[in-house]
The first five atom37 places (N, CA, C, CB, O) and aatype in JSON, in Angstrom:
{
  "aatype": [20, 20, 20, 20, 20, 20, 20, 20, 20, 20, 20, 20, 20, 20, 20, 20, 20, 20, 20, 20, 20, 20, 20, 20, 20, 20, 20, 20, 20, 20, 20, 20, 20, 20, 20, 20, 20, 20, 20, 20, 20, 20, 20, 20, 20, 20, 20, 20, 20, 20, 20, 20, 20, 20, 20, 20, 20, 20, 20, 20, 20, 20, 20, 20, 20, 20, 20, 20, 20, 20, 20, 20, 20, 20, 20, 20, 20],
  "atom_mask": [
    [1, 1, 1, 1, 1],
    [1, 1, 1, 1, 1],
    [1, 1, 1, 1, 1],
    [1, 1, 1, 1, 1],
    [1, 1, 1, 1, 1],
    [1, 1, 1, 1, 1],
    [1, 1, 1, 1, 1],
    [1, 1, 1, 1, 1],
    [1, 1, 1, 1, 1],
    [1, 1, 1, 1, 1],
    [1, 1, 1, 1, 1],
    [1, 1, 1, 1, 1],
    [1, 1, 1, 1, 1],
    [1, 1, 1, 1, 1],
    [1, 1, 1, 1, 1],
    [1, 1, 1, 1, 1],
    [1, 1, 1, 1, 1],
    [1, 1, 1, 1, 1],
    [1, 1, 1, 1, 1],
    [1, 1, 1, 1, 1],
    [1, 1, 1, 1, 1],
    [1, 1, 1, 1, 1],
    [1, 1, 1, 1, 1],
    [1, 1, 1, 1, 1],
    [1, 1, 1, 1, 1],
    [1, 1, 1, 1, 1],
    [1, 1, 1, 1, 1],
    [1, 1, 1, 1, 1],
    [1, 1, 1, 1, 1],
    [1, 1, 1, 1, 1],
    [1, 1, 1, 1, 1],
    [1, 1, 1, 1, 1],
    [1, 1, 1, 1, 1],
    [1, 1, 1, 1, 1],
    [1, 1, 1, 1, 1],
    [1, 1, 1, 1, 1],
    [1, 1, 1, 1, 1],
    [1, 1, 1, 1, 1],
    [1, 1, 1, 1, 1],
    [1, 1, 1, 1, 1],
    [1, 1, 1, 1, 1],
    [1, 1, 1, 1, 1],
    [1, 1, 1, 1, 1],
    [1, 1, 1, 1, 1],
    [1, 1, 1, 1, 1],
    [1, 1, 1, 1, 1],
    [1, 1, 1, 1, 1],
    [1, 1, 1, 1, 1],
    [1, 1, 1, 1, 1],
    [1, 1, 1, 1, 1],
    [1, 1, 1, 1, 1],
    [1, 1, 1, 1, 1],
    [1, 1, 1, 1, 1],
    [1, 1, 1, 1, 1],
    [1, 1, 1, 1, 1],
    [1, 1, 1, 1, 1],
    [1, 1, 1, 1, 1],
    [1, 1, 1, 1, 1],
    [1, 1, 1, 1, 1],
    [1, 1, 1, 1, 1],
    [1, 1, 1, 1, 1],
    [1, 1, 1, 1, 1],
    [1, 1, 1, 1, 1],
    [1, 1, 1, 1, 1],
    [1, 1, 1, 1, 1],
    [1, 1, 1, 1, 1],
    [1, 1, 1, 1, 1],
    [1, 1, 1, 1, 1],
    [1, 1, 1, 1, 1],
    [1, 1, 1, 1, 1],
    [1, 1, 1, 1, 1],
    [1, 1, 1, 1, 1],
    [1, 1, 1, 1, 1],
    [1, 1, 1, 1, 1],
    [1, 1, 1, 1, 1],
    [1, 1, 1, 1, 1],
    [1, 1, 1, 1, 1]
  ],
  "atom_positions": [
    [[-18.54, 97.98, 117.22], [-18.7, 99.61, 116.98], [-17.93, 100.25, 117.55], [-19.85, 100.24, 117.34], [-17.12, 99.71, 118.3]],
    [[-17.95, 101.51, 117.35], [-16.12, 102.17, 117.13], [-16.47, 103.22, 119.0], [-15.75, 103.92, 114.73], [-17.38, 103.87, 119.53]],
    [[-15.61, 102.94, 119.17], [-15.54, 104.1, 121.22], [-15.77, 105.55, 120.23], [-12.98, 104.2, 122.72], [-15.55, 106.07, 119.14]],
    [[-16.32, 105.69, 121.42], [-16.62, 107.75, 121.3], [-14.92, 108.3, 122.14], [-18.75, 108.6, 122.91], [-14.12, 107.91, 122.99]],
    [[-15.16, 109.38, 121.23], [-13.41, 110.45, 122.15], [-13.96, 109.99, 123.31], [-13.09, 112.78, 122.18], [-13.05, 109.33, 123.82]],
    [[-15.11, 109.94, 124.16], [-15.59, 110.37, 125.45], [-14.54, 108.97, 126.33], [-17.69, 110.34, 125.59], [-13.81, 109.34, 127.25]],
    [[-14.58, 107.51, 125.97], [-14.85, 106.63, 126.13], [-12.86, 106.64, 125.97], [-16.15, 105.95, 125.27], [-12.01, 106.71, 126.86]],
    [[-12.79, 106.59, 125.15], [-10.96, 106.55, 124.62], [-10.6, 107.49, 126.15], [-10.37, 107.76, 122.49], [-10.34, 107.01, 127.25]],
    [[-10.73, 109.28, 125.68], [-10.44, 109.71, 127.17], [-10.72, 108.67, 128.36], [-11.33, 110.96, 127.47], [-9.61, 108.21, 128.62]],
    [[-11.49, 108.19, 129.05], [-11.67, 107.81, 129.73], [-10.96, 106.55, 129.83], [-12.63, 107.99, 129.77], [-10.59, 106.34, 130.98]],
    [[-10.68, 105.71, 129.06], [-9.74, 104.41, 129.02], [-7.93, 105.16, 129.44], [-9.89, 103.53, 126.99], [-7.11, 104.59, 130.16]],
    [[-7.79, 106.17, 128.92], [-6.43, 106.95, 129.3], [-6.17, 107.26, 130.2], [-6.13, 107.87, 128.9], [-5.17, 106.83, 130.78]],
    [[-7.03, 108.24, 130.74], [-7.06, 108.67, 132.02], [-7.19, 108.06, 133.49], [-7.84, 109.32, 131.9], [-6.64, 108.45, 134.52]],
    [[-8.26, 106.77, 133.27], [-8.07, 105.72, 134.1], [-7.12, 104.74, 134.11], [-8.96, 105.2, 134.1], [-7.09, 104.0, 135.08]],
    [[-6.07, 104.53, 132.92], [-4.49, 103.66, 132.67], [-3.2, 104.88, 133.67], [-3.95, 103.6, 130.22], [-2.05, 104.57, 133.99]],
    [[-3.8, 106.01, 133.89], [-3.2, 107.11, 134.15], [-3.04, 107.45, 135.57], [-3.8, 108.02, 133.5], [-2.32, 108.25, 136.15]],
    [[-3.93, 106.62, 135.95], [-4.42, 107.15, 137.79], [-3.16, 107.3, 139.24], [-5.67, 105.58, 138.5], [-2.96, 108.0, 140.24]],
    [[-2.26, 105.56, 138.13], [-0.66, 105.8, 138.75], [0.1, 105.68, 137.61], [-0.06, 104.67, 139.93], [-0.12, 105.18, 136.5]],
    [[1.71, 106.61, 138.43], [2.18, 107.3, 136.5], [2.44, 105.97, 136.09], [3.97, 108.58, 136.08], [2.52, 105.07, 136.92]],
    [[2.59, 105.76, 134.84], [2.17, 104.55, 134.03], [3.43, 105.77, 132.29], [-0.55, 104.23, 133.91], [3.47, 107.0, 132.14]],
    [[4.05, 104.85, 131.59], [4.67, 105.17, 131.03], [3.69, 104.78, 129.45], [5.97, 104.67, 131.51], [2.76, 103.98, 129.52]],
    [[4.08, 105.5, 128.04], [3.16, 105.67, 127.31], [2.81, 104.09, 126.46], [3.59, 106.93, 126.48], [1.74, 103.98, 125.85]],
    [[3.52, 103.27, 126.48], [3.49, 101.66, 125.94], [2.24, 100.73, 127.06], [5.51, 100.84, 126.18], [1.71, 99.62, 127.04]],
    [[2.2, 102.06, 128.05], [0.84, 100.27, 128.81], [-0.57, 101.98, 128.79], [1.58, 98.96, 132.07], [-1.78, 101.87, 129.01]],
    [[0.06, 103.11, 128.51], [-1.93, 103.58, 127.93], [-1.79, 103.26, 126.88], [-2.74, 105.3, 127.83], [-2.79, 103.67, 126.29]],
    [[-1.08, 102.69, 126.12], [-1.42, 102.6, 124.84], [-1.95, 101.32, 124.54], [-0.38, 102.9, 124.04], [-2.9, 101.38, 123.74]],
    [[-1.65, 100.18, 124.92], [-2.28, 98.54, 125.92], [-3.77, 98.7, 125.83], [-1.82, 98.41, 128.04], [-4.61, 98.3, 125.03]],
    [[-3.82, 99.7, 127.3], [-4.94, 99.61, 128.63], [-6.02, 100.5, 127.34], [-4.38, 100.75, 130.72], [-7.16, 100.04, 127.23]],
    [[-5.75, 101.35, 126.7], [-6.46, 102.58, 125.78], [-6.75, 101.34, 124.65], [-5.24, 104.26, 125.14], [-7.97, 101.24, 124.59]],
    [[-6.22, 100.5, 123.86], [-6.34, 100.19, 123.21], [-5.97, 101.31, 121.52], [-7.32, 99.67, 123.76], [-6.76, 101.83, 120.74]],
    [[-5.08, 101.29, 121.53], [-4.8, 102.47, 120.23], [-3.59, 102.16, 119.87], [-4.81, 104.16, 120.56], [-2.9, 101.37, 120.52]],
    [[-3.18, 102.76, 118.75], [-2.15, 102.59, 117.99], [-1.65, 103.81, 118.74], [-2.31, 102.51, 116.37], [-2.14, 104.63, 119.51]],
    [[-0.4, 103.57, 118.19], [0.69, 104.95, 118.48], [0.54, 106.2, 118.64], [1.48, 105.19, 117.63], [0.64, 107.0, 119.56]],
    [[0.05, 106.21, 116.61], [-0.3, 108.0, 116.28], [-1.55, 107.82, 117.14], [-0.69, 108.69, 114.28], [-1.26, 108.66, 117.99]],
    [[-2.94, 107.26, 117.61], [-3.61, 107.57, 118.36], [-3.19, 108.16, 119.67], [-4.22, 106.74, 118.38], [-3.66, 109.17, 120.19]],
    [[-2.1, 107.3, 120.23], [-1.92, 107.73, 121.45], [-1.69, 109.17, 121.4], [-0.9, 107.03, 122.08], [-2.24, 110.18, 121.85]],
    [[-0.5, 108.83, 120.57], [0.66, 110.87, 120.9], [-1.07, 111.78, 120.48], [2.93, 111.6, 118.65], [-1.24, 112.83, 121.09]],
    [[-2.15, 111.36, 119.54], [-2.62, 112.82, 119.39], [-3.35, 113.05, 120.72], [-3.65, 113.09, 118.03], [-3.22, 114.05, 121.43]],
    [[-3.97, 112.21, 120.92], [-4.76, 112.26, 122.38], [-4.17, 112.52, 124.11], [-5.35, 110.87, 122.41], [-4.67, 113.05, 125.1]],
    [[-2.46, 111.61, 123.74], [-1.42, 112.66, 124.58], [-1.71, 114.31, 124.86], [-0.04, 112.68, 123.73], [-1.95, 114.98, 125.87]],
    [[-1.57, 114.56, 123.53], [-1.13, 115.89, 123.18], [-2.68, 116.63, 123.93], [-0.78, 116.12, 121.19], [-2.71, 117.46, 124.83]],
    [[-3.82, 116.02, 123.21], [-5.21, 116.73, 123.83], [-5.41, 116.88, 125.1], [-6.36, 116.09, 123.54], [-5.68, 117.88, 125.76]],
    [[-5.23, 115.58, 125.44], [-5.76, 115.67, 126.97], [-4.59, 116.42, 128.22], [-6.1, 113.89, 127.47], [-5.01, 116.86, 129.29]],
    [[-2.94, 116.46, 127.79], [-2.18, 117.46, 128.2], [-2.58, 118.62, 128.1], [-1.2, 117.45, 127.74], [-2.98, 119.1, 129.16]],
    [[-2.66, 119.68, 126.68], [-3.0, 120.48, 126.63], [-4.75, 120.39, 127.37], [-2.6, 120.8, 125.37], [-4.75, 121.43, 128.04]],
    [[-5.52, 120.02, 127.49], [-5.96, 120.8, 128.95], [-6.25, 120.21, 129.95], [-7.0, 121.57, 128.96], [-7.4, 119.97, 130.33]],
    [[-4.87, 119.81, 130.66], [-4.6, 119.63, 132.14], [-5.32, 118.29, 132.8], [-5.15, 120.97, 132.91], [-5.58, 118.06, 133.98]],
    [[-5.55, 117.47, 131.6], [-6.42, 116.45, 132.56], [-4.92, 114.94, 132.64], [-8.52, 115.81, 131.42], [-5.24, 113.94, 133.28]],
    [[-3.53, 114.95, 132.01], [-3.05, 114.06, 132.82], [-1.47, 115.22, 132.11], [-3.44, 111.98, 132.51], [-1.44, 116.22, 131.39]],
    [[-0.41, 114.42, 132.78], [0.84, 115.05, 132.41], [2.05, 114.28, 132.55], [1.0, 116.19, 133.14], [2.08, 113.27, 133.25]],
    [[3.18, 114.78, 131.82], [4.11, 114.62, 131.77], [5.12, 114.58, 133.17], [4.23, 115.35, 130.92], [5.74, 115.6, 133.49]],
    [[5.19, 113.73, 133.72], [6.43, 113.67, 135.56], [7.58, 112.4, 135.31], [5.16, 112.89, 137.62], [7.38, 111.22, 135.55]],
    [[8.42, 112.8, 134.93], [10.39, 112.42, 134.95], [9.46, 111.67, 133.72], [11.72, 111.2, 136.7], [8.99, 111.07, 134.68]],
    [[8.93, 111.27, 132.84], [8.6, 110.46, 131.69], [8.09, 109.62, 132.04], [9.4, 110.05, 130.93], [8.31, 108.54, 131.49]],
    [[7.12, 109.72, 133.18], [5.73, 109.13, 133.13], [4.22, 110.34, 133.27], [5.76, 107.99, 134.54], [4.01, 111.53, 133.51]],
    [[3.52, 109.15, 132.95], [2.18, 110.17, 132.55], [0.87, 109.76, 133.66], [1.55, 109.79, 130.62], [0.49, 108.62, 133.92]],
    [[0.38, 110.97, 134.17], [-0.07, 110.55, 135.23], [-1.38, 111.55, 135.66], [1.11, 110.47, 136.18], [-1.26, 112.76, 135.42]],
    [[-2.51, 111.09, 136.24], [-3.55, 112.07, 136.08], [-3.71, 112.92, 136.91], [-4.62, 111.64, 135.97], [-3.29, 112.67, 138.04]],
    [[-4.58, 114.68, 136.58], [-4.38, 115.22, 137.78], [-5.56, 115.07, 138.09], [-3.84, 116.48, 137.94], [-6.22, 114.12, 137.65]],
    [[-6.2, 116.22, 139.13], [-7.48, 116.52, 139.48], [-8.55, 116.23, 138.75], [-7.56, 117.6, 139.68], [-9.39, 115.35, 138.94]],
    [[-8.44, 117.45, 137.47], [-9.19, 117.99, 136.31], [-9.37, 116.21, 136.11], [-8.25, 119.23, 134.92], [-10.37, 115.59, 136.47]],
    [[-8.11, 115.55, 135.42], [-8.3, 114.27, 134.56], [-9.42, 113.39, 135.69], [-6.51, 113.33, 134.22], [-10.48, 112.99, 135.19]],
    [[-9.25, 113.21, 136.64], [-9.56, 112.98, 137.96], [-11.57, 112.97, 137.82], [-8.67, 114.44, 139.05], [-12.36, 112.05, 137.59]],
    [[-11.78, 114.51, 138.12], [-12.7, 115.3, 138.24], [-14.08, 114.48, 136.9], [-11.91, 117.01, 137.97], [-15.22, 114.02, 136.93]],
    [[-12.62, 114.82, 135.56], [-13.65, 113.49, 134.95], [-14.12, 112.5, 134.5], [-13.99, 113.38, 134.6], [-15.27, 112.26, 134.14]],
    [[-12.92, 111.69, 134.5], [-13.55, 110.56, 135.07], [-14.42, 109.79, 135.9], [-13.15, 110.33, 135.23], [-14.99, 108.73, 135.63]],
    [[-14.43, 110.49, 136.97], [-15.9, 110.7, 138.31], [-16.82, 110.34, 137.39], [-16.41, 112.51, 139.13], [-17.31, 109.21, 137.26]],
    [[-17.22, 111.99, 136.33], [-18.21, 111.82, 136.06], [-18.32, 111.2, 134.83], [-18.74, 112.76, 136.23], [-19.43, 110.66, 134.86]],
    [[-17.75, 110.94, 133.65], [-18.03, 109.92, 132.77], [-18.36, 108.06, 133.78], [-16.46, 110.01, 131.61], [-18.74, 106.98, 133.32]],
    [[-18.11, 108.34, 134.76], [-18.18, 106.7, 135.37], [-20.16, 106.82, 135.73], [-16.77, 106.39, 137.4], [-21.05, 106.08, 135.31]],
    [[-20.24, 107.98, 136.61], [-21.66, 108.52, 136.7], [-22.36, 108.43, 135.58], [-21.75, 109.85, 137.07], [-23.28, 107.66, 135.32]],
    [[-21.79, 109.41, 134.78], [-23.35, 109.11, 133.19], [-23.54, 108.02, 132.76], [-23.2, 109.74, 131.56], [-24.71, 107.64, 132.64]],
    [[-22.47, 107.16, 132.4], [-21.89, 105.84, 132.3], [-23.02, 104.68, 133.01], [-20.35, 105.89, 133.13], [-23.7, 103.79, 132.48]],
    [[-22.84, 105.23, 134.79], [-24.36, 104.37, 135.03], [-25.33, 104.79, 135.04], [-24.64, 103.77, 136.02], [-26.21, 104.28, 135.73]],
    [[-25.51, 105.64, 134.46], [-27.0, 106.26, 134.41], [-27.79, 105.5, 133.11], [-26.93, 108.14, 134.14], [-28.98, 105.2, 133.05]],
    [[-27.04, 105.35, 132.39], [-27.45, 105.27, 131.09], [-27.17, 103.85, 130.57], [-26.79, 106.33, 130.28], [-27.14, 103.64, 129.36]],
    [[-26.85, 102.41, 131.88], [-27.26, 101.45, 131.47], [-27.91, 100.86, 132.65], [-26.35, 100.79, 130.82], [-28.48, 99.78, 132.56]]
  ]
}
C-alpha cells in the first residue's frame, strides 16, 4: 500500500527534529533523491523545516504538524 503525502511529511519532519543532512532524511523517510528534493522544497516553502548551515531542522510549525498528525493517527488506530 502506498503511503499518503501526510505520512511522508510526518516521516520527514520527525527525521529533522535534530539537525540532519539530506541523505539521512532520504533514508529515514524511505524516499528517492528526486522525491526528497520535491518534498524538501514543499516543506521549506511552508516553513515546516528549514536549512541551517547545510543541515535541515524542523521549525515550530513543523513540530505542531507532527503533534497533530500523531494525535489523529492515535485516534484512528
